[in-house]
C-alpha positions in Angstrom: 8.5 35.6 -11.9 6.9 36.3 -15.3 9.0 35.8 -18.4 8.6 35.0 -22.1 5.2 36.3 -23.2 5.2 38.7 -20.3 8.3 40.7 -21.3 10.9 39.0 -19.1 13.8 37.1 -20.6 14.7 33.6 -19.5 16.8 33.4 -16.4 20.2 32.1 -17.2 21.0 28.9 -15.5 23.5 29.3 -12.7 25.6 27.1 -10.6 23.5 25.7 -7.7 24.0 27.6 -4.6 24.2 25.8 -1.3 22.8 26.0 2.2 20.7 23.5 3.8 19.3 21.8 6.8 16.0 21.9 8.2 16.5 22.2 11.9 14.5 25.4 12.0 16.0 28.6 13.5 17.8 28.5 16.8 16.1 30.7 19.3 17.6 34.1 20.3 18.1 34.9 24.0 15.3 37.0 25.6 15.4 40.7 25.2 16.3 42.7 28.3 13.6 42.3 31.0 12.2 39.3 29.1 9.9 41.6 27.0 9.8 41.3 23.2 9.1 44.3 21.0 6.1 44.5 18.7 6.6 42.0 15.9 7.9 43.3 12.6 9.2 40.1 11.2 8.4 38.9 7.7 7.5 35.5 9.2 4.5 36.6 11.2 3.5 39.1 8.5 3.4 36.2 6.0 1.3 34.2 8.5 -1.1 37.1 8.8 -0.9 37.2 12.6 0.9 40.4 13.4 -2.2 42.0 14.9 -3.5 39.0 16.7 -3.8 39.8 20.4 -3.1 36.2 21.5 0.1 36.0 19.3 1.2 39.5 20.5 0.9 38.3 24.1 3.0 35.2 23.3 5.6 37.5 21.7 5.8 39.5 24.9 6.3 36.3 26.9 4.8 34.8 30.0 6.1 33.4 33.2 4.6 29.9 33.3 5.0 27.3 36.0 6.3 24.0 34.7 5.0 21.0 36.6 7.0 17.7 36.7 6.0 16.3 40.1 4.5 17.3 43.4 7.8 18.8 44.5 9.3 19.9 41.1 7.3 23.0 40.1 9.4 25.8 38.6 8.4 29.1 37.1 10.1 29.8 33.7 9.8 32.4 31.0 8.3 31.2 27.7 8.2 33.5 24.7 7.2 33.0 21.0 10.0 33.9 18.6 9.3 36.4 15.9 9.6 33.7 13.2 6.3 32.3 14.5 7.9 28.8 14.2 9.5 28.4 17.6 9.0 29.1 21.3 12.0 30.1 23.5 12.0 29.0 27.1 14.2 29.7 30.1 16.3 27.0 31.8 17.9 27.1 35.2 21.3 26.4 33.7 22.0 27.8 30.2 22.5 25.2 27.5 23.1 25.2 23.8 20.6 27.5 22.0 18.8 24.6 20.3 18.0 23.2 23.8 16.1 26.4 24.7 13.4 26.1 22.1 10.6 23.9 20.8 8.9 24.1 17.4 5.3 24.8 16.7 5.2 22.2 13.9 6.2 19.5 16.4 3.1 20.1 18.6 0.5 17.3 18.4 -2.1 19.0 20.6 -2.7 21.8 23.1 -5.1 21.0 25.9 -6.5 23.4 28.6 -7.4 22.2 32.1 -6.3 19.0 33.9 -6.1 17.2 30.6 -2.9 15.2 31.1 -1.8 12.5 33.5 0.8 14.9 35.0 -1.7 17.7 35.7 -4.3 15.3 37.1 -1.7 13.8 39.5 0.4 16.9 40.4 -1.7 20.0 39.5 -4.7 19.6 41.7 -3.7 22.7 43.7 -4.2 24.9 40.6 -7.5 25.8 39.0 -8.1 23.9 35.7 -8.7 27.1 33.9 -5.0 28.2 34.5 -3.5 24.9 33.4 -2.5 23.8 29.9 -0.6 20.8 28.4 1.5 20.9 25.2 1.7 17.4 23.7 4.4 16.8 21.1 4.8 14.5 18.2 7.4 11.8 18.5 9.1 10.9 21.8 9.3 14.3 23.5 7.5 14.4 26.8 4.4 16.5 27.4 4.9 20.1 28.8 2.5 20.7 31.7 2.2 24.4 32.5 0.3 26.7 34.9 -0.3 30.3 34.0 -0.8 33.2 36.4 -4.4 33.7 35.2 -7.0 31.8 33.2 -6.9 34.5 30.6 -3.1 34.1 30.1 -3.6 30.3 29.8 -6.3 30.8 27.2 -4.1 33.1 25.2 -1.4 30.5 24.9 -3.9 27.8 24.0 -5.6 29.9 21.4 -2.4 31.4 20.1 -0.6 28.0 19.6 -3.7 26.6 17.9 -3.8 29.6 15.5 -0.1 29.2 14.7 -0.5 25.4 14.1 -3.5 26.0 11.9 -1.6 28.6 9.8 1.4 26.4 9.5 -0.8 23.5 8.4 -2.4 25.7 5.7 0.9 27.0 4.4 2.2 25.6 1.1 5.7 24.1 0.8 6.7 27.3 -1.1 5.5 29.5 1.7 7.2 27.3 4.4 10.5 27.5 2.5 10.2 31.3 2.2 9.4 31.5 5.9 12.3 29.2 6.8 15.0 31.0 4.8 14.0 34.4 6.2 14.1 33.1 9.8 17.8 32.2 9.1 18.4 35.7 7.6 17.3 37.3 10.9 19.7 35.1 12.8 22.6 35.7 10.4 22.2 39.5 10.7 24.5 39.6 13.8 24.2 43.3 14.5 20.5 43.5 13.6 20.9 46.4 11.1 18.8 44.8 8.4 21.9 44.6 6.2 24.0 41.6 5.3 27.8 41.8 5.0 29.7 39.1 3.2 30.8 37.7 6.5 27.2 37.5 7.6 26.3 35.9 4.3 29.0 33.2 4.9 27.5 32.6 8.3 24.1 32.2 6.8 25.4 29.6 4.4 26.9 27.6 7.2 23.6 27.9 9.2 21.6 26.4 6.3 24.0 23.5 5.9 26.4 24.4 3.0 30.1 25.0 2.8 30.2 27.1 -0.4 33.5 28.1 -2.1 34.4 31.6 -1.1 34.9 32.8 -4.6 31.6 31.5 -5.8 29.8 32.8 -2.7 31.4 36.3 -3.2 30.4 36.2 -6.9 26.7 35.6 -5.9 27.1 38.3 -3.2 28.4 40.9 -5.7 25.8 40.0 -8.3 23.2 41.2 -5.8 25.2 44.2 -4.4 23.7 46.7 -6.8 24.7 49.6 -4.5 28.3 48.4 -4.5 28.7 49.1 -0.8 29.6 45.6 0.3 26.3 45.3 2.0 23.0 43.7 0.9 19.7 45.3 2.0 16.1 45.3 1.0 15.6 44.2 -2.6 19.3 43.1 -2.8 18.7 40.6 0.0 15.6 39.3 -1.7 17.6 38.8 -4.9 20.2 36.9 -3.0 17.6 34.7 -1.5 16.1 34.1 -5.0 19.5 33.0 -6.3 20.1 30.8 -3.3 16.7 29.0 -3.8 17.1 28.5 -7.5 16.2 25.0 -8.7 18.1 24.4 -11.9 16.8 20.9 -12.3 13.2 22.2 -12.2 14.0 24.9 -14.7 15.4 22.3 -17.0 12.2 20.2 -16.8 10.1 23.3 -17.2 11.9 24.5 -20.3 11.7 21.0 -21.8 7.9 21.4 -22.0 7.4 25.1 -22.2 9.3 25.9 -25.4 10.9 29.3 -26.2 8.4 31.5 -24.5 9.1 29.9 -21.1 5.5 29.6 -19.9 3.3 26.5 -20.0 0.0 26.7 -21.8 -2.8 24.4 -20.7 -2.0 22.0 -23.6 1.7 22.0 -22.7 0.9 21.3 -19.0 -1.3 18.5 -20.1 1.6 17.1 -22.1 3.7 17.2 -18.9 1.0 15.4 -16.9 0.8 12.7 -19.5 4.5 12.2 -19.4 4.2 11.9 -15.6 1.7 9.1 -16.1 -1.2 11.0 -14.5 -4.5 9.1 -15.0 -6.6 12.2 -15.3 -4.3 14.2 -17.6 -7.0 16.3 -19.4 -7.1 19.9 -20.4 -9.6 20.5 -17.7 -7.2 19.1 -15.1 -4.4 21.3 -16.5 -6.6 24.4 -16.3 -7.5 23.6 -12.7 -3.8 23.2 -11.7 -3.0 26.6 -13.3 -5.9 28.3 -11.4 -4.8 26.6 -8.2 -1.0 27.0 -8.2 -0.1 29.9 -10.5 1.0 32.9 -8.5 0.7 35.6 -11.1 -2.8 36.9 -11.9 -2.0 37.9 -15.5 -0.7 34.5 -16.4 -3.6 32.8 -14.6 -6.0 35.0 -16.5 -4.5 33.8 -19.8 -4.4 30.1 -18.6 -0.6 30.0 -18.5 1.7 28.6 -15.8 5.1 30.3 -15.0 8.1 28.6 -13.5 7.0 29.8 -10.1 3.6 28.2 -10.5 5.2 25.0 -11.7 7.4 24.9 -8.6 4.3 25.5 -6.4 2.6 22.6 -8.1 5.5 20.2 -7.7 5.9 21.1 -4.1 2.2 20.6 -3.3 0.6 17.4 -2.1 -0.6 16.8 -5.7 3.1 16.8 -6.7 4.3 14.6 -3.9 5.3 11.0 -4.2 2.3 9.8 -2.2 -0.9 9.6 -4.3 -3.2 12.3 -2.7 -6.3 10.2 -3.3 -4.8 7.6 -0.9 -4.4 10.2 1.9 -8.1 9.9 2.6 -10.2 6.7 3.3 -10.4 5.2 -0.2 -10.6 1.5 0.4 -13.6 -0.7 0.9 -14.3 -0.7 4.7 -17.1 -3.2 4.5 -15.1 -6.4 4.5 -14.5 -8.7 7.6 -11.9 -7.5 10.1 -9.7 -10.4 9.1 -9.2 -8.8 5.7 -7.3 -5.8 7.0 -3.9 -5.0 8.4 -4.7 -3.3 11.8 -2.2 -0.9 13.4 -1.3 -2.5 16.7 0.8 -1.6 19.8 2.7 -3.8 22.2 3.1 -2.8 25.9 1.2 0.4 25.0 1.4 1.8 28.5 5.2 2.2 28.4 7.0 5.4 27.5 10.5 3.7 27.7 12.0 0.2 28.2 10.0 -2.7 29.6 12.4 -3.1 32.6 12.3 0.3 34.4 10.4 2.6 32.1 7.5 4.9 33.0 3.9 3.7 32.5 1.5 6.4 31.5 -2.0 7.0 30.1 -0.3 9.5 27.8 1.3 6.6 25.9 -2.2 5.4 24.9 -3.2 8.9 23.8 0.0 9.1 21.6 -0.7 5.7 20.1 -4.2 6.7 19.1 -2.8 10.0 17.7 -0.6 7.8 15.4 -3.6 5.8 14.2 -3.2 2.8 16.4 -6.3 0.6 16.7 -5.2 -2.3 18.9 -3.7 -1.4 22.3 -2.4 -3.7 25.0 -3.3 -3.6 28.7 -1.2 -5.8 31.1 -3.6 -6.0 34.1 -2.4 -6.9 37.6 -3.8 -6.9 41.1 -3.7 -3.4 42.6 -4.1 -2.0 46.1 -7.6 -0.9 47.3 -9.3 -3.4 45.0 -8.3 -1.4 41.9 -6.5 -3.3 39.1 -3.3 -1.6 37.8 -1.4 -1.8 34.5 2.3 -2.2 34.3 5.0 -4.7 33.0 4.7 -7.3 35.8 7.6 -8.1 38.0 9.7 -5.2 36.7 10.5 -1.7 38.0 8.1 0.0 35.5 5.6 2.3 37.2 1.9 1.5 37.6 -1.2 3.2 36.4 -4.8 2.5 37.2 -6.8 0.3 34.8 -9.7 2.8 35.3 -7.6 5.7 34.1 -6.6 3.9 30.9 -10.2 3.1 30.1 -11.0 6.8 30.5 -8.2 7.7 28.1 -9.7 5.2 25.6 -13.1 6.8 26.0 -11.8 10.3 25.5 -9.1 9.8 22.8 -9.7 6.5 20.9 -11.7 8.1 18.1 -10.1 11.5 17.7 -8.2 10.5 14.6 -10.0 7.5 13.3 -13.7 6.4 13.6 -12.9 2.7 13.1 -13.0 0.1 15.9 -10.4 -0.1 18.7 -9.4 -3.5 20.1 -8.3 -3.7 23.8 -5.9 -6.6 24.1 -6.1 -7.7 27.7 -3.2 -9.7 29.3 -5.0 -10.6 32.5 -3.1 -11.5 35.6 -5.8 -10.5 38.1 -7.9 -12.6 40.4 -11.6 -13.1 40.0 -12.6 -10.2 42.2 -10.5 -7.6 40.4 -11.5 -9.0 37.0 -15.1 -8.2 38.0 -13.9 -4.7 38.8 -12.3 -4.5 35.3 -15.6 -5.6 33.7 -17.5 -3.0 35.6 -15.1 -0.2 34.6 -15.3 -1.3 31.0 -19.1 -1.2 31.0 -19.6 2.0 33.0 -16.9 4.1 31.5 -17.3 3.1 27.8 -21.0 2.7 27.9 -22.5 2.2 24.4 -19.0 2.3 22.9 -18.3 -1.2 24.2 -19.4 -4.2 22.2 -21.2 -6.6 24.6 -23.0 -8.8 22.1 -22.8 -9.9 18.5 -24.4 -7.5 16.0 -26.8 -10.0 14.5 -26.5 -13.8 14.4 -25.3 -15.3 17.7 -22.9 -17.6 15.8 -21.4 -15.4 13.1 -19.8 -17.0 10.0 -17.4 -14.2 9.6 -16.2 -11.2 11.6 -18.1 -7.8 11.2 -16.5 -5.0 9.2 -14.7 -1.8 10.3 -17.7 0.1 8.9 -20.2 -1.9 11.0 -18.1 -1.3 14.1 -17.4 2.4 13.7 -17.0 4.1 17.1 -17.0 0.8 19.0 -14.5 -0.8 21.3 -13.8 -4.6 21.2 -12.3 -6.6 24.1 -9.8 -9.3 23.3 -9.6 -11.7 26.1 -10.3 -15.3 27.2 -13.8 -16.5 27.2 -15.3 -19.3 29.3 -17.2 -22.1 27.5 -20.9 -21.4 27.7 -21.5 -24.3 30.2 -19.0 -22.9 32.6 -19.9 -19.2 32.4 -22.0 -19.4 35.5 -18.9 -19.7 37.7 -15.3 -18.6 37.4 -13.3 -21.5 35.9 -9.6 -22.3 35.6 -8.6 -22.5 31.9 -5.6 -24.4 30.6 -5.4 -22.3 27.5 -3.0 -19.5 28.1 -2.0 -17.0 25.6 1.4 -17.6 24.1 2.9 -14.8 26.2 4.0 -17.4 28.7 6.3 -18.9 26.2 8.3 -15.7 26.0 7.6 -13.7 29.2 7.6 -16.6 31.6 4.9 -15.7 34.2 6.0 -17.0 37.6 4.4 -20.3 38.7 2.6 -18.7 41.6 0.6 -16.4 39.3 -0.3 -18.9 36.7 -3.2 -20.6 38.6 -4.6 -17.1 39.3 -4.1 -15.9 35.8 -5.8 -19.0 34.4 -9.1 -18.1 35.9 -11.7 -15.9 34.2 -14.6 -14.0 35.8 -17.8 -14.5 34.0 -18.4 -10.8 33.8 -15.1 -10.2 32.0 -15.5 -13.4 29.9 -18.8 -12.1 28.5 -17.1 -9.0 27.0 -14.8 -11.1 24.7 -17.4 -11.2 21.9 -15.5 -11.0 18.6 -11.9 -11.4 19.9 -11.7 -14.6 22.0 -8.1 -15.3 22.9 -7.2 -18.9 22.0 -4.0 -20.9 21.8 -3.2 -21.8 18.2 -2.8 -25.6 18.4 -3.0 -26.2 14.7 -3.6 -24.1 11.5 -7.1 -24.3 10.1 -6.6 -23.3 6.5 -10.3 -23.9 5.6 -12.9 -21.4 6.7 -15.4 -24.2 7.5 -13.1 -25.6 10.2 -12.4 -22.5 12.1 -14.3 -20.1 14.3 -13.8 -16.5 13.1 -14.1 -15.0 16.6 -11.0 -16.8 17.8 -7.8 -14.8 18.0 -4.3 -16.3 18.5 -1.4 -14.4 20.0 2.0 -15.6 18.8 5.5 -14.5 19.6 7.6 -13.4 16.7 9.5 -16.6 17.0 6.4 -18.8 16.7 5.1 -16.7 13.8 8.4 -17.1 11.9 8.3 -20.9 12.5 4.8 -21.1 11.0 5.7 -18.9 8.1 8.8 -21.0 7.4 7.2 -24.4 7.8 3.6 -23.8 6.5 3.6 -20.5 4.7 0.5 -21.0 2.6 -1.5 -22.6 5.4 -0.7 -19.7 7.6 -1.8 -17.3 4.9 -5.1 -19.2 4.5 -5.6 -19.2 8.3 -5.3 -15.4 8.3 -8.0 -14.9 5.7 -10.7 -15.7 8.2 -9.2 -15.4 11.7 -7.3 -12.6 13.5 -3.7 -13.3 14.5 -1.7 -11.1 16.8 2.1 -11.1 16.8 4.2 -9.5 19.5 7.9 -9.1 20.2 10.0 -11.6 22.1 10.1 -11.0 25.8 13.9 -11.1 25.6 13.8 -7.7 24.0 14.5 -6.0 27.3 15.1 -2.6 25.8 11.8 -2.7 24.0 13.4 -3.2 20.6 11.2 -4.1 17.7 11.2 -6.8 15.0 10.4 -6.2 11.3 6.6 -6.1 10.9 6.9 -6.8 7.2 7.6 -10.5 7.5 4.4 -10.9 9.5 2.3 -8.8 7.0 3.6 -11.1 4.3 1.7 -13.9 5.9 -1.5 -11.8 6.3 -1.2 -11.4 10.1 -3.5 -8.5 11.0 -2.4 -7.4 14.5 1.4 -7.0 14.2 2.2 -5.4 17.5 5.2 -3.1 17.9 6.7 -1.0 20.7 5.4 2.4 19.6 7.8 4.1 22.1 10.9 2.8 20.3 11.9 4.6 17.1 13.7 2.8 14.3 13.2 1.4 10.8 10.5 -1.0 12.2 8.3 1.9 13.3 9.1 3.7 10.0 7.6 0.7 8.2 4.6 0.7 10.4 4.0 4.4 9.8 4.4 3.9 6.1 2.0 1.0 5.9 -0.7 2.9 7.7 0.0 6.3 6.2 -2.6 5.7 3.5 -6.4 5.2 3.8 -6.8 8.3 5.8 -4.4 7.1 8.5 -7.4 5.4 10.0 -5.4 2.4 11.2 -7.0 -0.1 8.8 -5.5 -1.1 5.5 -7.1 -3.6 3.2 -4.8 -6.6 2.6 -3.9 -7.5 -1.0 -6.3 -9.9 -2.7 -3.8 -12.8 -2.4 -4.1 -12.5 1.4 -7.9 -12.4 1.5 -8.9 -15.3 -0.7 -9.9 -18.4 1.4 -8.2 -20.8 -1.1 -5.2 -18.6 -1.9 -2.2 -20.4 -3.3 0.1 -17.6 -2.2 3.2 -18.5 -0.2 5.5 -15.5 0.7 8.5 -17.9 0.5 7.8 -18.9 -3.1 6.3 -15.8 -4.7 7.0 -16.6 -8.4 9.0 -14.6 -11.0 9.5 -10.9 -11.0 6.5 -9.0 -12.3 7.4 -5.3 -11.8 10.4 -3.0 -12.3 10.8 0.0 -10.0 13.2 2.6 -11.3 14.1 5.6 -9.0 16.2 8.4 -10.3 17.5 10.3 -7.3 17.9 13.8 -8.5 18.4 16.4 -5.7 17.6 17.2 -2.1 16.5 20.5 -0.5 17.2 22.0 2.9 18.4 18.9 4.7 18.7 19.3 8.5 21.9 20.3 10.1 22.9 17.5 12.5 25.0 19.7 14.8 23.2 23.0 15.1 25.7 24.4 17.6 28.8 23.8 15.3 28.8 26.1 12.3 31.5 24.2 10.5 29.5 20.9 10.7 28.0 20.4 7.2 26.5 17.1 6.1 27.8 14.9 3.3 24.5 13.4 2.2 23.8 10.1 0.4 20.4 8.5 -0.4 19.5 4.9 0.1 16.4 3.3 -1.3 15.2 0.2 0.5 12.5 -2.3 -0.6 10.7 -4.2 2.2 8.4 -6.9 1.0 8.5 -10.7 0.6 12.0 -12.0 1.2 12.8 -12.3 -2.6 11.9 -8.6 -3.0 13.9 -7.1 -0.1 16.8 -5.0 -1.4 18.7 -1.8 -0.8 20.7 0.4 -3.1 22.3 3.8 -2.5 23.8 6.8 -4.2 27.3 8.2 -3.7 27.7 11.0 -1.2 27.9 14.8 -1.9 30.5 16.7 0.0 29.6 19.6 2.3 26.1 20.4 0.9 22.9 19.7 2.8 21.1 22.7 1.2 20.8 21.5 -2.4 22.9 18.4 -3.1 22.6 16.9 -6.5 23.1 13.2 -7.4 21.3 12.3 -10.7 21.8 8.6 -10.0 19.4 5.8 -11.0 18.5 2.8 -8.8 16.5 -0.1 -10.1 14.6 -3.0 -8.4 12.8 -6.1 -9.7 9.7 -7.0 -7.6 7.6 -10.2 -7.4 4.8 -9.0 -5.1 4.6 -5.2 -5.5 1.3 -5.0 -3.7 3.1 -5.9 -0.4 6.2 -3.8 -1.0 7.1 -0.7 1.0 9.7 1.7 -0.3 11.9 3.5 2.3 13.8 6.6 1.2 16.7 7.3 3.7 19.1 10.2 3.8 22.3 9.7 5.7 25.4 11.8 6.5 28.4 9.9 5.0 31.2 9.2 7.4 34.4 7.2 6.4 35.5 6.5 10.0 32.2 5.6 11.7 28.7 4.5 10.8 26.7 7.1 8.8 24.5 9.4 10.8 20.7 9.4 10.1 19.4 12.6 8.5 15.8 11.8 7.5 13.5 9.2 5.9 10.1 8.6 4.4 8.5 5.2 3.9 5.6 4.7 1.4 3.7 1.7 0.0 4.7 1.0 -3.6 1.0 0.8 -4.5 0.5 4.4 -3.4 3.5 5.9 -5.3 2.8 8.4 -8.0 5.1 8.2 -11.0 7.1 10.9 -12.7 9.0 13.8 -11.0 8.0 13.9 -7.3 9.0 15.4 -4.0 9.4 13.2 -0.9 8.9 15.0 2.4 11.3 13.8 5.0 10.6 12.8 8.6 12.9 12.7 11.6 13.9 9.5 13.5 10.8 9.7 15.7 8.4 10.6 12.9 8.2 14.3 13.2 8.2 16.4 10.0 11.5 17.9 8.9 9.8 20.6 6.8 11.0 22.0 4.4 13.4 19.1 3.8 12.6 17.2 0.7 14.1 14.7 -1.8 13.4 15.2 -5.5 13.2 12.0 -7.5 11.8 10.5 -10.7 9.8 7.3 -10.3 8.9 4.8 -12.9 6.9 1.6 -12.3 6.6 -0.9 -15.1 4.5 -4.0 -14.9 5.4 -7.0 -17.0 
């Protein structure tokens, strides 16, 4: 709102209101007959889609057949909710309301046709034009559906794509407005477009706050201009404005704006300088005003109001992550060994390694998360076709051929940089030849089959040189034995932890010449001794180490291990004893410069949070340039002896906004949030500190506490911000988190956008902090 120079007085600061939680609106049951009325919701109006024919059809609902197997194929009603954020679906047995919806923002992709493993296996009886697959972010399984007509399927595909595109384009301010009004519709129990005090109290509990009745009623009466104990129209909007007030932002704004309560371009530049912005110029300040100011009159006079200031701080430019690091900004022309490379272990699994399901969809999801090195455990299959599964377990099997087709179709959707196929080969010579044939015929020119230049490269090629190419990591026969298959004594370290049965070892120790020839730049070799000098090692050799072996090298020969990793690739994988597919901390392996630190992508936890944070930057391309101390051939760096502290990180945890409600079905369940800040880096830098907890407020809790950390190797450090629900009688419950590289943090007042346990966005949930980084 305009104030000061534009004839409005300064708003008086008020006590912070309270609701919170981000678990977007619960779906309403379908209207009689399963038919929705023409949308009139503010949500779809704000999205500009009230007249879109595809969206209107989704609002009316469709009966779609859900495909799970050849025998489980059930028709269910699916209908877009009027908020435009969620889709309600029918179940055979009614469950809690939150179990009857999925959210548009959690959709990774919508594919038409037989474009999923489920539909290819179980949907052959249906024409591809009637089929669609909704793939979700995180761990949720795909939704394979069949419409009654091709036109209906196309409407859902187009409609969901439009909604996803509109949500992606919405600012945080717009998302917040959309979010709160969706709750208002739910709280209006009799749907009369008016809010009684009882309904207002219900609204507050929905959005995660237990507000004192007297204070809540005071806010209510302040907005009840008609004095009829009901809020409607402008009165509701005024209540929402009071609810969403950010006193801490008003305080910062007033500190720089002076008495007139608007920021001129010079005053905004002063704020940017205080933030530590490198490009804090008048031109930059004017650009921000033109970009984020909502009021045309203020914009015309090059002034920023409080609303525009909030828009800026809630934008990507105002976030903790440096926006210039969100695209590819690093030198991609260095040898592969100079990069951390996002890597997956047992990629084919969707669950545990004992009895989990194997699926090509797991590879597609890994690629969607930026993974660049995937694992293929190859075994003898029926009909002469190799299969992939976790050998000698109850995990299901998938065809090697189908996985290679998934690589061809999906490997370069997110990132153009090279993909490494890490083969764990348990096949005999005949089926190895089949593997080689599939690799060549399916991948074609994508597959690297010979060196790019010199036949004896002195160093590995760069990601830039290998754009769009696929590398095979496998065992290679010595040149003199390449004529015939030969039994090799060098086995990858997997045997140490996974214990291949004796009867398979002789078979697994043989390599077909056709397959051997494809291991061009990634020749699997047992690491017998560290070669810390580039002149003594062959850059095309890759060692695979268990986490135990890697820790031993790190502990006993830290600097030699670092030097080894400056010119050769090292892959580290979890112990075979982790039967539930648990992960280890990747940070300790990155500290030594190991490039291919393989994790179970299907297992959420802090380990995968660290992996996501490490590869969040550089355009999420799956390659991150290692720090200089891990690239120099004669580096003296040892992660166990990093030297004295060189950097101080100070985080002032100020407030949080719209935290998720952990039990959406229980109105009285309100979180008591606390914030923990963790440092993950070299052992001497690892630390964690936390704030106190705030009682019964997940909507706008306020801490104002300062946490400080001393760092020795800041270029390796990851900062993990965690929000938990405090519990005195049991372990705290996870609410949300965000992990960022210290080197990519922006200083000053910043918002941190929280993610769920499996990495899905919790929009509009944020933390508001002040960050200061001081180098000695």
